[in-house]
Each structure stands twice: as C-alpha cells, then as structure tokens.
N, C-alpha and C positions, 0 to 999 in steps of 0.2 A: 435294579429291576427282580420282582419275583418270580420263580416257575409261573406262578398262579396269573400273573402278568401277560407273558407271551404266551401261553398259551388258549387258541382261540375256544370259544363258547363251544356247547353242544350245535348249534345252527352250522357250525364252519367245520363241522366232521370230513366234508369232503375236502379236497385239496384246493387252495384257495387261486383263482382264476390271476394271471399276470395284472391286471388294472389293481386289485385288492393288494397286492406285494408293491407298490411302485415299481412296477414292472411293463415299461409303454410300448416296447415292441411286439409283434405279432408272432418274433420267433422265439418270443421267451418259453414258451410252452416243450418246444423242442429242444432245447439247451438243457430248458430241468432235464427232461428224459434222457437225455446226453450225462448230465452229472450223477443220474439216480435217484433224483428228489422230487418224486412223485406220488409216494406212498404215505400214511398219517404218519409214519412215523420220521418223513423230513418238515412236519410242519413248523415245527420249532426252528428249523434252518430256514424255512421260507419267510418267516415273522421275521429272523434277525436280518435276513438277505432285505429285506422290503423297506428297512429302518437304512441300509446305508445311504448315502448324498445321491448316488447317481446308481440305481438297483443296478439297473440295464448296465451301465460299467461293470459292476462289480461281477455280474452275470455273466459277462465277455471273460474276462481277466480270469474266471474259474474254470471257466471252460479250456482256457488256452494253457491253463496251470496243470490242468488235467492231463492234456496230450501232453504236454512236457511231461509229467511225470512218468509215465505211462505206468507200471503194474504198484508204484508207489503212489497214487491215488487214495489206494484202499487205506492206506495207512492216515492220510489225511481227512480222509473221510467220515473216520472213525474216531480220529481228535476234536473234528469239528461236531459231531455227534454227544461228543460227553464234554467238552473244554469251552465253555462258555467265554472265558478270558478271549480264548485264541478267537475264537467267532467273531468278538468285538473288535480284536486287532484288526484283523485277516479283511474281514467285511469292511469296517472303518475303511481300512486304505483302499482298498481297490475303488469303494465309493468316490472317494476325495480326490485320486490320485492317480492318474493314468501315467504318471513316471515310474511311481514306485511302483505297480501293476507289473509296467516292461521289465522295471531291475528282476522282479522277482519270478516272472517266467522266465527272463535269462538263468536264470540257477532257480531251477524249481524245488530242489533239496532245502534253500534256505527258508524256506519258510517254518521250520524248525526254530529258527531266532524268535519265533513270534510264540510261542508254542510252552505249556506248562508254566512255573511259578514264575514269570518276568519279573525282572527288578532292571531297572535303569543303571548303567554302572556309574562308579566313581570318575572322579577326572584320571587316579591315578591307575584306574584300570580300564579306561578309555587310551588311556597314554600308550600303556602293556601294550593293549591288544595292535594299536597302531604301528608300534616300534615294531613289533610282531610279523609284521605282514611285510617289512622290507628287511629282517632281520637283523635289527641295528644294537647294536651294547655300547656301553659307557665307553668314550673315546678315552686311551688312553694316553699319557703326556702331555694331555693339556692343563691347562691354570686350572687350580685346584676349585674354583668359583664357576667356570665353565660351564660344567654342567650342559656338555657335548656329549653327543651320539655319534658313534657312525656307521651306517648302513650298509649291508651285504650287496643287495640288491640296487642296479642304480640302472640310471636309462630309461626307456620305455615299458620295461618291466616291473620296475618300481612305480612308473605311474600309475601303471592299469593295476598292480595289486592295492596301491593306496586308494585311487578310485574305488575299489572296488569292497575293500574295507571301510571306508567311511561311509559310503553310502548305506551297508548291511546297518552303522552304527546308528545312519540318521533315518532308517527306515526301524529300525527299534521302537526309535524315539517317537516317530511319529504315527506309529501303530497305537501305543497306549496313549498317548496325546487324542485321539480320534476312537479309541474305542469306546467313551461314555456315548457317543452319537449315535451305539449301536444296540449296545450291553448296558447292564447298569454298571458298569465299570468306573471308579474314583476317575473324576474330573481333575486333569494336572492343572494345578494353578500355572499361570502364567509366568510368573521367577520361576518356577523350576522348570519349565520350560528353555527362558532364557540362560538360566547358568548349566541346564544340559549341551544346549547349542553352543555357548562360550567354549564351557570344559571342552566338548567334542572338536570346536573351533580349533584350541590350543595343542591339544592330543595330536591334529592330525599336523600343526605346522610343526610340533617338534619332530614328527617323523618327517616331514620334507626337511628341515633342517640337516637332519642325518645324513637324508640322500645327499643334500647338497652340501657338508662335511666332507664324505667321501668321494665328491666328481670334482673336487678342487684341490683337496691336498688327497690323492690317493695313495701317497707315497710314505706321508711323513705326518707326524700328528698335527691338530690344528695351531698356528700359530698365536692366533686374535682371540682377545675376549670379546665377545660378538652375545648382546643385549638386545630382545625384539621385544617393542614397548606397543603392546597393545593399545589401539584407540576408539573412537567412536563406540559404536554397539557392543561391539567384543571387549572394551576394554572394559564399559560399564556390565557385564556380563547381561546382557538383555539383546543377543544377537537374535534375527529373524531367521530361518528356514533356509532363504536365499538372500544374501546377504554379501556386499562385498567387507573384508575384511581389512580394517583401516592398523597400518603398522608404522614404527619408525625404530629407526636403526641406531644403536649407539656402541660403539667399538672401540676398544683399546689394543692396536692400534689402530685408526681408516685407514689402511691402507687398501691396493688393490685387492688384495687377497680377502679382506674384510666384505668388501664392494662385490667382488664376484661369488661369496658364497651369499650373501645376501640376496643377490639377484638372482641365482640359483634356485634360493627357497622360495623366492615368488613366482618365478616362474612353475617349478614343481607344483606349488599350491593352487599355481592360477587352472593347472592342466588334471590336477588330479582331483580337487572341492571344489573352492570358489573362488572366483577374483580378489588378490593379493592387492592393495592399494597402500604406497608408500606417500601420497600427494600430502598428506597432512604433515610432512616434515619439511625444517626451515627452508622458506625460497620454494617451496610447492618443486613440481614435478621442474623447474629449473635447477635446485637445490643439489649439493651431492645428496647420494645414495644415502653414505653411511657419513658419519661425525663421530668425533671424540666426545666425551661427556664435556670436555672443558671449551670446545668449539658451539655445542646446542645452548651454553649456558650463556655465553659471549652473546648468541644470537637472540635469545629472550630479553637479555638486557638491552637491547641496543635497538634492532630490528621490527621487532615481532607486534602484529597488529592485536586490535582487541579480541577478535576471532579466534587468532591462534591460542590465546590462553584461556579461552570459551572451550576450545577441543582441547585443552589441557585436562581441563577438568574430570575427562573421563579415561586419564593416561594410566595405563596399569604394567605394570612388568609382568611378562607375557611366560617366553619361554628363554633358554638359554641362559646367560650369566647374570643369575637374577640378581646375584647380589650389586652388580653392575646396574641394571634397572632399575634397584632400590635407591643406589647414588641418583640416578636423576631425577627418579620420584621426586627423592629428598631436596635435591637442590631445586626444582623448578617448582614446588607447589609452592612455597612463599609467595613466589611471582602471580601465579594466579589470582591468589586472596587481594593483592593489593591493585589489579587489572582495575577495578573500577573506580580507584583513584588517579587513574589517566584522565587527562583532559577530552580527551576525543572518544573516549569511553561511551558516553548514551549515543551520539549520531551515529557511533561506528554499529553500533547492537541491534538502532533503529534500522539502518540502511542496509544490515545484514538481511534481516528480518521481510522486508523491501526486496532486496532483490529475488531472495527463495520466494516470495507469493509470485514475483512478474516472471520466474521461471516458468509456470505452470501455466497453459493456453487457458485463456477463459472458459472454452468449453470442458474444460476437465477439472474445473475447480470444486463444482460439487460432488465430484468423485473420486476424487484424488485424497486418500487418506492418509498420505503422510506430508502434502506441502500446502494443501489448501485451506482454505477459511473452516476453523473450527476443527484441523485436523492436528496430526500427533505432534507435528513440529511446532505448533503455537504450544501447546502443553512442554514440550521440553525446552522453548526459549524463555516460556516464564519462570519455569523452574531453574533453568542457569542462571536466568538474568539474579533473582533473590539469593540462588545460592552466593553468585560474585558480588551480589552489595551484601549481603549478611554474613558470609563466611570470614570476612575479614575480623571481625570480632567476636565469630562462635568456632569455634573445631568441629562443633557437633555436624556442620554443616559439610565436611570435608567429606562426602560422600559421591558415591558414584553412577549407580542407576538414579533412574528418575522418579521411580516407585521410592526407592529407602530416600532420596533427597526429598519428596513432598512429607513424606512420614516423619522427617527430621525439622521440617518447617511448620508441619505443624505440631509437632512436640516443643517446639520450642516458641510458640506463637508469632511468629510471621506469617503465617496463612490460617485460616480458620479450619479446625478438626470436621466440621461437615464438607467445607468447600474442598479441602484435599482429599478424603471418600470419595466425593463424588468424582474429581479431577480423575484420580487412580482409577475408578469402576471406569470411566470414560477412557480413559488412554488402553486399559486392557481390554476394552470392548474392541477398540481400533486395531490394537498389535492382534486379536484373535482373530479379524477379517484377512487383515494382512498376511498370516501365517497361513490361513485355508487359503486365499487366492494362491499363493507362491508354491504351495505341495501339490496343489491341480498338475501342474506340467513341470515344477524345480525350476519355476522361472522369476528373477527378479521381476514385482510389479504392484504396487503398490494402489492401484486404479480399479474401481468397484467400475462389472460391466452398465452398460449403459441403461438406462430406465426403460428402453423396449426390449430388452433382451431377455425375459421371463424367465426363460428357461435356464441362463446361467445364472441370475438371484437366485434361481428357487434352490436349486444345486448347492449356491453359497447360505442359505438360510438353512438348509439339512447338515451341510459340511462344518457348521456354526453351535450346530445341537439349537436350532431354531423350533420351538417348539408352537401348535395353535394356542391360542389364548381364549378361546370360546368365542369371540367376535371378529378374530382374524385367523387365517391360516400361519403357516409358516414363511412367506411369504410377505403376508400383510406385517407380521411381527417385525422381520427383518427392515422392512423401508419404514418401519416406525421407528423400531433401534436406531438407526443411521439419523435421522432426523433429530430425533430427541439427543441422542450424544453430541453429533455435532453442535448442535443450538445450546448444549451445557457446557461444552470446551468455549465456545465463543462468548458465553457469559460469562464463565469462568475464569479466563483470562483476564477478564476485565478489572472482577471481584479479587483476583488474586492479589494483585498488585495494591488494591486502595481500600478495598475494605477493612483488612488491617489496622489500618491508617485512621480511619473513621472510626474503627473501635477503641481506638487512643485518644481521640477527643470526643467522643460521644457514646454512652455507655449504652448502644443499642442490647447488645448480650449480656448478661450480668455475667455468665460462664464465661466468656472467649478470654482469654488470653490477652492483655494489651502489650503493644510494641513499647520500648522505652522511647525517651524523646530523642534519645542519638539514633535509635533505630530507624523511627518515622525519619528524620531528617537525610539519616542515608539512603533511605527507600526512593523518596521526593527526590533527593540530588541523582539518584540512577536513572528516575523517570523524565531527568531532562528539566527538572527544574534550579534554576540558577542562585535563587532566592530560597532556599525550602526550609530556611524557619521563618521568612514571610507566608509561603504556602501553606504552611501548618498553622500559623494563626487564623489564617482564611479559612480552613477546614472547620477549627473551633468557632469561629463566629460562625459559620453559616447552618453547623450543629447545635449551638448552644441551647441550654434550654430544656425544655421538656415538653415545647410545643407541638402541634401537629404541622407545623411548618419545618421544629429542626430536624423531626422525623424521615418526614418525607425527602427532605436534605441529603439525607445517611441513605436513603435507598437509591436517591437518584446518584448520586456522588461519582461512586462505582464508575458508570458506565461514563458519565461526563467526563472525570477524569482520564478516563481510557484516551475521549476523544480530542481530550486538548495537550494529551501526550502527544499526538500524531499534528500537532499543530507548531509554526514557528516560534511561537514563543507562550510557554504554556503558563507562564510567570502574570505575564500582562493580560492573558486570558481568564486567568482564575480569580484576579483581583478585578476585572472588568466585569466578571459574573458574580461577583460577591457584591459591589456596586448595583446592580442591574436587579439582583435581588433583595437589597436594600429599601429599592427606589418602589418594588412591587409589592413589599410586604402587604399591604392592600389590597392587592387584586389576587385573587383566588384562583383564577382561570389560570396562572401562568404554570405553577409548578402540575399543577392539575393537566397541561396542556404537554408540557417537557416529559412527564411520568407515562400521559397515556400514547402521544404519539415520539417515538424513538427516532422520527428521521428531523424532526424539528428540534430535539436536543442535539442530533449529534450538527447539524448545519448551525445552530447555535455557536456551538464552541469551535465550528472551524472558523466562525467568522471573528471572534472573539478572541481567538488567539492567533490570527492573523493579522488583524487589523487596527490601528491606533484611532482611526477615521471613525469609523461604525461606533463602537460602544457608547460616546456621548450621546450620537445623536438616538441610538437606540433608549438609552437612558431617559431620554426628553420625548421622544415617540413608541414607545412603548410597544402599541396594536399592531408595530411591524413586526414583530414576533411571531403573530397571528398568522402572518402569511410563508413563514417558514413553511407550513406544512403544502401536503397537496390536494388537490380537486381535482376530482374525472377528469376533466380537461388538463390536467398537469400542476406545473409548479403554479401557487398562488401569487409567489413573487413577479410573477410575469401576466398576471391577469390585464393591470392595469394599461392602460393606452394614452401615447404623449398627449394626444389631444385632448380626451376626455379629463387627464390631470389639469393641462391647461385652462379647461372650462371652470375645475373646480377650484381653482386657484383662485381666478380672477370672481365668481359666483361668492368664494368665502369671505374676499376681501371686500367684495361690496355693500356687504350689508353692514359697515361701519361709516359713519361718518368721518371720524376723528383719522385723518392720514396716518399715524402712526398706529393707529390701532389693527388701521385694513392692512398695515402691510406688516405686522407683529402677526396677522392672521395668514399673509401669503407666506413670510416667513416659517409658518410652524408647518404648513402643509408643504413647504420647499424643504423643511427637514424629513417628514416624514418618506420624501419621494427619496432624497439623498439614501438615507437609512436605507431604502426598498430598492434602490438601484446598487447602490454600491454593493449590499448583502450577494443577490442575484448574480453582482459581477465574481466577487470572491467564492463563488458558489459554482461557478462555470455555465451559471445559465444565461448568461448575456455576451454576446459579441461585440468587437470594439468599435463598429459602426452603430449598434444598438444601444450601447453605454452613452455615447457622444451624442448622440440624436435626443435621447429621452433627459439629460445634463440640459443639451440646447433647448430643449422645449420649457424644461422647468423655467431655466433662468428669462427663456421669452415670457413668461406665463409672470413674477413676480417682477419683471418690469412694468409690463402691460397695466399689472395692477397698483404697482406704486406710482404709475402717471395718470391713472386713471383719477387715482383716491385724491392727490395730488391737486389733481384739476379739478375736480369737485366741490373739493372746502373751497381752494380760492374763487371759483364762480360765488359758493354760498357768502363768500367773503366782501365780494365786490357787488354781488345781488344782482348781476349781469350774467350774461354767458360772455364765455372765455373771448378774450379781443383776439387769438388767433387760434387755427388749429395747430395740432404739433403731432410731429413723431418720431419715431427712432427708427435708424437705421443700425441695425449690426455690422459689424466690422468684424474682421478677422475670425477667429474660430466660430464664434455666436453667429457672423454671417452664412459661414459654410456649414452650421450645425454640428460643428465637430468639437463643443468644447471638452476640456478635460474635467476630474473633480477641482484639478488647481488653477482654473483659468480663471482672468479677470473676464470682465464685460467692454469689451469695445464698440464703442456706438457715437453716430453723427444724429447732432442732435439739428433737427429742421422746422421751422414755422411758417406759416402762412396769413396774414393780416386777412382777419375778417370784411367782408366788403364795407367800406363808411370807416373804418378804421384807420389811426391814423400809423405808421411802420414803427415810429421810434416807439411809441406805446405797443405795441404788438410785440416787438423785441425784446423791450424791457420786461415786459409779465413771462414771455415765454425762456428769457434767462432765470426770473428767478424760480417759474416751475425747473428748469433743469436744474439747479442748483437746490432747490430742497428735495427732488427726488435723488438725487447724486448723496446729499448729506444723508437722508433716511436709510437709504442701503447700504450706506458706510458705515454706521454709526455701529459703536462696539457693541459686539455678540460675543458669545459662548459657541453659535454656531460658525460651521466652516463661512469665512466673508464673500460679501457683495460688493466687490469693488466695479463701478462701472467709468471707463476712462472713454476719456474724449480726448486723449493725445494725437490721434489721427486725423483730427478736422483740419483744415485748411489754416494754413499760417503754426500749427500747431502750439502750443498750450501758450503762447501769445494770441491767438486769432480769438474772437467771440466765442463763448461756448456754443450758442445757439445761431444760426444764420435764417435768411429765408429762402424760399426755394432760388428766387431769380440772383440772390446773392451768389448760390452756391456757384448757378448756372457761370454767372459771370468771372469769379476765381476762377472756375475748371476750364472756362474757353481760352481764358487770357494768360494765367501765371502756371496752371498745374505742372508739377514737376513728374518725371519718371515715376519716383518712389509712390507718389501721391492716385499715379493713373493703377500703378500695382496695387495698390492697396485697395483702391477701388474693384478691382472685380471680384472683392467676397462682399462686397455692400448688398444687403438684403433685408426689407423688410419686415421688422421684429414685434415693434409695439405701437398704440398711437394710434391716429388717422393713417385707414389704410388706403386712401384716395391719395390722401398727399403723397403717403410713402412710395405709390405705383408711378404718380410721375414723376418722383425724385429718381427713382430709378430708371426710367425712361430717357429722364432727362442727360443721366451719366452713362447714357449706352453710348454715347458719340461721343465720350473722352477714353471709357475703357475699352471700346471694340472700332477703334478709328477707323476710317475707309483704308483701306491700303495696309491695313495695321501699322502698329507705332513705326517710328520712322527709327533709320540705323545708328542715331545718334543717341535715342532714346534706351534703344540694346544695350550701346554700349554705356551708357551708364547705369543701366542695371546691373552690368556686368562688373562694372567698376567697383558699384556699391554693396554686389554680393562678394568680392575678393576684400573688401575693408571691412565686411561682417565676421567673414572668416577667421579674421586676420589680428581683429581689434574687439569684438564683443564677445567673445568666451570667456567667461569669468576666472579671476587668475586663480590658479591651482586646479584649474577644471582638468579632465582627462579628456581630448577632445576625441577620442578613440567612443567613450561612453558615456556623452553628451547625450540626452537624448532631443534635446531641442537644437544646440548649436554645434553637434560634434557631426563627424564625416559619415555623411548619410544618412542624419538625422532628419528630423522633422522639417528643422530650414531649409535644407538642402533639397527636400522633395517638393516641398510649397514653391521653391522659387522655379523650381524648374520648369514644373506644369506651370506655373502662374505664366512664363515666359514663351511658352510655346502656345498660352492664351494672348499674350498680348500678339502675338505675329499672325497667328492663326484664326482670332474667333472673328476678324472682320468677315472669311468666307465659311466659317463653318460653325452652324447655329448652333450645335449641341456642343461647341464649346464657352455658351452662356449660363454656366454654371459656376454657384459657387462652392460647389464643395470637391475637396481633391480627388474624393474616390472617384466620384463620380464623373468627373471632369478624367482622371484615368482611364475608364471605360471609353470616353468619350476620342480621348487621342486615339488610344488602342484600333478603335471603330473607324476612324478617319486616317490611319497606317501614317500618322504621324512621327507615329514612333513603333520599331517592332512587338511582335506579341512580349517576347521575351522582357524585352525592356520594361513595359509596362507592368510585366507582373514583379519583376525585381523593384521596383519602385513602390508599386500599391505592397507587397511585402513589408518593405524595409518601413512605409510609413503607419502600417500597422502594429509591427513591431515594438516600433518605437513610444507610436502614443500609449500601447499596452502596458510598457514598461515604466513611462511617465504616469502612468493613472496609477500603477502598482505600485509605484515610490509614495504617493500621496495617500495610499489606503494604506500603506505599513508604517508610515513617518507621522501621518497626521496635518501635514504644513506641505505645500506645494516646496517641491525642489526637482531638477532636470539631470541629478548630477546621480548615474548607476555607481555605487560604490564598487571595490574591486572586490571583495570580500567581506565573508562576515554574515553576521545574522537577518540585518536587511537585506542583504542580497540573495541570501536565501529563503527568506519570506515571500520578497518580490517572485523569484522563481516560482514558488510554490504557487501562489495566486495567479502566477501565470500562464499555468496551468504545466509547469512542468514536477511532473508524480514526484513527492518526496524532496519536495525544495533541492533539485541537483542543482546546485548554485553555477558548478562548472560549465554542466551543459547549457545551461539558459545562458550563458555571458559568451560562449565559444557561437553558441546560434546569433546571439545579438552582432557580434563582431562579424559573422558572415555574411550577413543577412546583409547590414548596414556597410559592410567594404563593397561589395556587388554593385550596391545602388549609388555608391559613390562614381565607381567608374563609368555608370550614365550619367551621372549629372554631369562629371568634367566634360562627356563625351560633349554634351548638350551645352554646355557653358561655353565650349572652347570651338563650336561650331560658327 
C-alpha cells in the first residue's frame, strides 16, 4: 500500500477518533496519549494500528510494551514512525495474537527481532540458532553417519532456553505472515509458512536431541545410531503453527540407551516446543518406542494395516542419523505403493474416513475445519487415496505434501487441472483460517467460533485479511468464503475420483488429459468396485454418443458414483442404474429430477447399491423415483396411507371385467407399493411395525381385488348371483398384520350357501373360486411371488380347501388339535364378505379363548411340539444362533411364547384377544403376566429378528431366514438395518446379544 493510500484526506487533519480507527473501548484515547500518539505526526501510526485484527488488543499490548521498555520506548517509537515493515509485523502480531503479545512483553527488547530488513532463516540457520541456545556441538566419537550433537546446557535451564529461542523464531515467522494484514507487505504463501514451520520443528527437535544425548550419555560418546523420522504434517513439510509433531524412531542397536534418548528427546521437545507424538509407530502406543530397521520392515510386511501405509506417505528422515533414516525410507516406500493391492484396502480406507467423521460431535461438524464435512481431511484423504492407487505405476506421485500431490495428480492427468487448482485454493484457505485461530492464543484448535459470536468471527476475518467487497463487510466476506470453500471441497471430493474416469470414456473436455484404461480400472477398484472392467463399461454406455442425455449423465455421474461408493454393492448399484436409465430413455423428467434434486439422486443410489429386491420393481414402476423427493410435509415416500393404498388397488382392479387383467392391475399397484415401501425402509424412513403393516395391507388388498374379480367373472358366466358368500381369513403373519417381504399369505377360505342354494353346489362353486384365486395370484411373474397358502385349514392339505361356516364350527368343536387352536389366535378377516368373516371370528373365539383357558394337556402338547420344532425343523446346515425364524431367540421363539400366554390367560384378559405379536406383548405387560423387562426383551428380539429377515430379502432379492456369518451380504444387511457404514461385526454382536437374552425368557416361560 502506498503512502498516499494510508494518509488521511484533508478532512481528516484532526486526530481520528477511536471508532474510525477500529478502536472500540472508551479508554483508547488515554492509551494513545500514554504512547504519545496524539498529534498529526502520529496519524500514519494510527491508521496502521486501525488495520490490526483487534486494534484494542494491539493498543493495550503496545502500552504494556512501553511500560516494559521504559526509556527504550523512544527507540521503538522512532522505528515505528519510519519502518513500515516493522509496523506491519508488530501491529499485525499484536492484533492477531495475545500469546505473542505476552511473549514480547516478557522480553521487551526482543522487538528488535522484527525490525529492519527481516529475512526468514534457512533450515541450517534455524538449526544453528537452536543449537546455540544450549551450546550444542557435534558429538565426537559417535558413528560417522550419526550426525548427533551434545548440548552443554541440560535440565530445566535447557528447556527454558529452548522454549525462549523457539518462541522467538516462531514469533518472527508469525509477524512476517501477519504483516500484510496491516501494511503493504508481501503475502507469505501457504507453502512457505508450512516449510518454515517444519524446518523450525526439525531444528528444535535436533537441539532437543542434543540435550537428550548429553543427559543419557553424560560421560561417553553416544554408542547408538538413532534416526528420527518425521510423519504427518511435519513429514510433509506442511506443519501448523500449533500441532503435534509425529515421529518414529529407528535405531541400531534398539537398546535401552536408544529408548532413553528417544524418550528424553520427546520429553524435552514436549516441554519446550510442542507435543511430540510417537503413536504412529508399529503397534501404536503399545509398541516399542524404538525399533531396528529390520524390526520395522518385518512389522510392515506382516502386520501393518492399510492406514499405516497411508501414514507412511508422509514419512521423511528428519534428524539424527539421516543415512539410517534414508535406509528406513528406501525399505518401506515400495510397500506403500503396493498397499492398494491389499484385499482390505477399500473398506479400511472408507472405514477410517467414517471413523474420523464420527469423532466430531454433530453440533461442531459445520464449524470443524479439520475433520468435518468439506474439511481439510476430506482433501487429504482424497489426495492420499489417489496417490496410493496410481503411485504404484507412476513415481511422479511419490511426493509428500498435499499441494505437491495435487499438482502431480493434475500434471499426470489423474485429476482435472481446474479441479486441482480449485481444491488447492480451498485447502490453502482452510489452512489459513486454521493458522489464524491457532495464533490467537497459541493453542491447537481447528474449530471456527460459533455463528453467534460475531466479535470472534470479525477478529478472524481481519486476521485472515478479509476485506469488504462493496456489498458485504469483512465478516460477511468471511462467512461467504467459508460456505463457498466447504461446498467446493465437498463437490470436488466427488469429482476428484470420478470426473477423470468420465473424461476417459466421454470426451467432455477435449483439452483434458485422459486416464488410461489401466489407470481407470485401478481407480474404480480402489473405490470399491469388485468388477472394475464392467463398471467402466457401464460408464461408457451411460455417457456414449453426443446426445444431451449422455452429457447430462456425464455431469451427474461424479455425484452419483460417490453416493454409490458408500453403498454395500456399488457394482450392482451401477448396473441397476444403467438398466433404469435405459428403461427411462423416453422419460425426460428422470435425469432432470436427478440433476435438480440432489437428495433424490443420493437416495436412489443408496437404494440401488443396497438392494437386489428393489431395482427390478423400480424399472417396472419408475414413477416411484419421483417419491424420493421431499414435500413441505416431509418425505413423499411416506405420504401414502395403507387404507388409501388398499382402496386404490380395489378401484383399479374393479375397472376390468377379465380376472386376469384385474389381477394384473392389482399387481401393478402392488409393484409400485413394494418399491415405495422397500425404498423407504432402506432409507431408514419406516420402522419395522410400519413396514409390516404396509406390506400386510397391500397383500390383503390384492387378495380382495383378486377375489372380487373372480367372483364377478363367475357371476357373469353363471348369469346369476354367486351361490354362496365367500370370505378370506388371514392366518399367521397376514392375520397379525406382520407380513415381511418374503412372507406367504396363510389363509382359510370360508363360504356360506345363499338361501335356497344346495350346500353341495355352493361348496363346489366356492372351491372353484378359491382355486382360481390361488392359481391367478400364483402365476409365474418377475414380481415378488404371491403365494396363497391354505395349509392351516382343518385336516391340513388333505382336507377340503373351502368349508362352510357350520363345517368349521363342527370341526373345531370336536376335532381341533392344540396346534390348530394356537394357529387360530392369529385369525383375522382380510378379504371377501365382511359379515361372514366377522361371524367366523366370533365362532372361533370359544375355541381359541376357551373358558378357563386351554387344558393342561394342551399346554403340554404345545410344549412338546415346540421342543420338536426346535430339534427337527431347523434346516440342515443352518446356524441356530443366527436363523431369524427358528433360531435361538428368533421369531418362532417369541411368537410361541406370546401365544402360550394368550392360550392360558385370554379367557380372563380381553386385551389378549389380539392377533398382533407386538400389541399382545403390550397387553401382557399391562396385565403384569410378565415383567416389564421380560416384555422389553421379547419385543426387542422380535423387532431385531424381523428387521434382519426383511433386510435379508432386500439385499438378496429372495426369501431367506439365515444370517451369514460374515461377508458382503452381512455388511449390507447391517447397513440397511441402521448400523452406520455396514459395521457387520457390531450388528451381529447385537443380534446375538438380543436374541440370547430373549431365549432366556422363552425357556423360563415354557418351563413353567
């Protein structure tokens, strides 16, 4: 800034008031008088001071400094009036950092460090300065490559000297970094700051190592070779102002002396400079602090996890025996670049990123610069993953810093040049804010001030050199930049992986470099695709041609593929998306919806990548995709009510005379509803009872529609009204309103001859109707099956399919067995003549709720049958611990327990007259037939097993009851069941724990 720009205009000939200078405290004028800055000759000083991030803080610190200097103030005052660089450095420092203000006031004469023609020291100069602080000289008699020094000053004096010297050097860097916020001084580039901080850390720890050598080996030359390896940000030479410095030690020999020197160096460094952390060593904090090179190599060959190789990306020989350190790097580097070939590479990297995100409390995620969404870690993870994937074949990517790696990735065509430049700019902006936050009190922090702390945010804006832009003040500019950069990081995080892939199959940008097929396949494999060649083919097909649809797909796919990468089966999801896109070729709304509604696209990918059950349904009922959007009232997937759906199915089928066409119409709406319900389930919008109720309602509506269509067609053929009334009684889960995706419909068919009609004729007609309904509904189809099962009828499969009400009554009165009485507990009218259905239910009440409860003999028989089911019905090879239906604490256990209690007590407790397992459990608890804790255990187990059973169908696309012990299916089930990231181990542990506790209750009830 030129002098004419800082001079006030003529109207400002008087000394400006405190408000115009950014001074807000009423005491400011007296403090200015104390400094002697009240005349016109002080105006330039005042205008410079006004530009400090916190002018009040800077002014107060200057007053304290004047008091400390005493007569020496005149020299500083004179220098400030002539040395604009000093003004920028001192005022910038005092306004941005109370910690450095305190440091300078404690040693007032050290202001001279900031005066004159300031030049930042080289690494060698910084090392010499730090060594001089403790009188360190090269160690004599040590190994020629050791490069060790021995300090003359040790103990507390050494720590005090090192702390003061380090803080002086850090203060100089901070002052130069902040000077541009006050005066027209050069802006210090982000990378320069990182390099300087890392070089200073190296120099500081080298001096700490010299003190450690003198402390551990006071009377003899150090007998060990010790190399210190810098890791993390220090290793990459992109250190923060306040940060841990991660190190690893290599020694020959790795004996007690080496361990003591390493430990002493860490203690001194942590006391004098910053936390020195060796947790990245093999086995972490449980492992040996110091290892030989051979031991390091053996560990990484046999035991290291993927994240440990990722950490090695930034390993750099730092101090000590640099030759040994280089041997360490040379030995381990080749392993780093083959880490992406490991079988567990993708899930480990993804799990690690999820764990990092979960460490941040939800209320801080938008303010967390390092670990939140759109944060520094997003950039670093993305860049490191691409390095690991492509560095195996391209040595140009063997660099350590994030910015250098982005530059190399762009230069080699793995990332678009514009994307790399934008991402680097956002990364540097976020790092700038991080640096300014840390400088304020020299504390390690990465969290932005709360949105309502305007004063703190305004300080940050000024410290970060934000300036008004004509429409917004500095604070407004800061807030806009934070939002813009976080959004850009999130957006580019997706593009970083997928845009180059799309460039390689669709020439979106003719100037862009293209990934080779091998590089594209490597990248897809690293993103979780188990058949990357097929995935590349799908991308080619989706973006092929010069059509508008291909161009839109190319724009959409980066985001879609990122969402797919977080699903259990991205391969299947991408194939399903391609099939759905092909089926929607003529539907212009489809791609437009995905383009304009980000939530729709994300939800669709989640569903397609999680389920083999839903994609075929969506292809045949694509309008369900519209429901993935939100309305003002909430998710549109939840807008349909079961009763409205049932009415719609009946109305649609009633329009057709032909039963086959009527049932086809009902099937079509059922398909739509299944897709809607399953999608809402996968997306976590529906709970287990809601899913079961919705599925049961759809099944009952389809049965009703089929029965009405068949009877209507029969009456037309006969030319007379039907000879009998006909009703359908739902049994099992259908009767309880608890159907799952893979459930059959257990029913009883009941008829009643009309007045004047011979019973034989009526029953024969009714049997033909029942048979026709079963045949039409069970006809082969690509939809999920519609099996109507009448196996629970009297006499089982050997008995007639349809009986009259009187026949049922006579049978149950004379012949009903214990299991049949138990089955009737879930009987409920679901279709057909409502009056006949109600009469049937009233008729069976005396059988299922007998006066005085079922007999002791019946209870013994039920217990005997249950024992037989437990020992004989489990399929061969099934695991009894994880079979959701017949396993320990599974659905059968819970339902039999509830039904036994009903049989024994329903005659006296009317609330037990209920076909729903969950509602009956509520009644059992209310009647205190079981303790509240027992009821909760049974409820939890029923919901857990039902959820697992439903998820198995959603994942595999077909009915199954057996949870796998491990693998992708279990991970997918866990993810749909609500266990974030598909944590299969925790999901399975929870399932086993819940069902084991429920089994204890079952055994106690059945043993009574």
